[in-house]
N, C-alpha and C positions, 0 to 999 in steps of 0.2 A: 318096796315103795308103798307108802300108806295110801289108803283110799282118798284121803284129803288131797294129796299131791297128784294122784292118778286122774281124778275127774277133770281138773283144769287142763291137763295134757290132752285128754281125749277130746275135750271141747275145742281146743286149738286145732287139733288135727281135723275135726269135723268141719270147722269153719274154713280151713285152708282149702278144702275140696269144693267149697261153694262156688268159686269163680270158674271152675272147669267148664261147665256148660256154657257160660257166657263167653269164655275164651274160645271154645269151639265155634260158637256162632260168629264171633267177630273175625276169627281166622277164615272161616268159610266165606263170609261176606267180602273180605278183602280179596280172596282169590276170585270170587265171582265178579267183583268190580273190575279187577285187572283184565280178566278174559273178555268182559263186555266192552271195555274201553279199546282193547286190541281189535276186537271184532268190528267196532265202529270206526276204526282208524283214528282214534282220538289219542294221539301220542302224549299229550299233556296229562290227561286223566290216567292213562296207563302208567306213565312214569311216576306219578304221585303215589302209586301203590307199591312201588319198588323200594327196597333198601338202598342206602347210599352206595354200597358195593355193587349192587346189580345195575344201578344207574351208570356208574363208572364203566362197567363192562359193555354197555350199549352206548357208544359214542358216535354221533349225538343221539341221545336216548329217544327224543320225540320222533325222529325219523326211523331209527332202527327198530324200535319196539313194534311199529305197525307192519314190519316185514317178517315178523316171527312166524314160524310154521307151527301153530298150536292146534291141538285137537280138543276143542271145547266140548262140553257136555255137562249134564247136571252133576252136582256133587254127590258121590256115593259114600264117602267116608271122610271124617275129619278126626285126626288124632292130635292131642296137645300133650307136650312133654315139657312142662314148666314154662320155659320161654321160647320153645320151638314148636312148630306145628307142621303137619303134613296133611294135605288135602288131595284126595283121589277123585278124578272126574270120570264120568261114564265114557268119554271119548278116549280114555287110556292115559291121559296126562296125569302127572303128579306135580303138585306145587308144594314147595318148602317155604315156610315163613318163619320170621323171628319177631319177637315182641320187642318193640322199641318204646321209648318214652311217649311217643306220639301215637302208639297203637301197633297193630300187626302190619308188617311189611313183607312183601314177596322177596325172598332171597334167591330162589331158583324156580323156574316155571318151564312147562313143556318137557318135563322129565319123563323119559320112557325107559322101560326095562328095569324099573326099580324093584329090588328084592330086599330081603332082610340084610343081605351081605353086600349089596351093590346099589349105590345111589342112582345108577342109570346115567343116561346121557340127557343133558338139558339144553333147551334152546337158549335160555338165559341163566346165568349163574351156575351154581353146581360146581 
């Protein structure tokens, strides 16, 4: 491959990574908003952070979401994998998110026992 073709390819790869920090921040904020809404017993705000599949799993969402047994805590790690994210909280919970056209949405929350080979057991989704 000539240098003339290699430089644009390297530039594209470098630019592709630029959104990663922003994606981590947005995913983290979505998880924080969800946990804050559940903690405040604000079903409407909590359900607004959920993916459509997660909302369907909690029927009716606004009531069911406020009864979840979550272990809140500060965010200790956020990992983004293109259109999926995982947020770990100090309380032990893991939150899985997916990027949708409207932004990051919680697919599963209150997940415990998460390892590389096991998605764990989740309060919602999973």
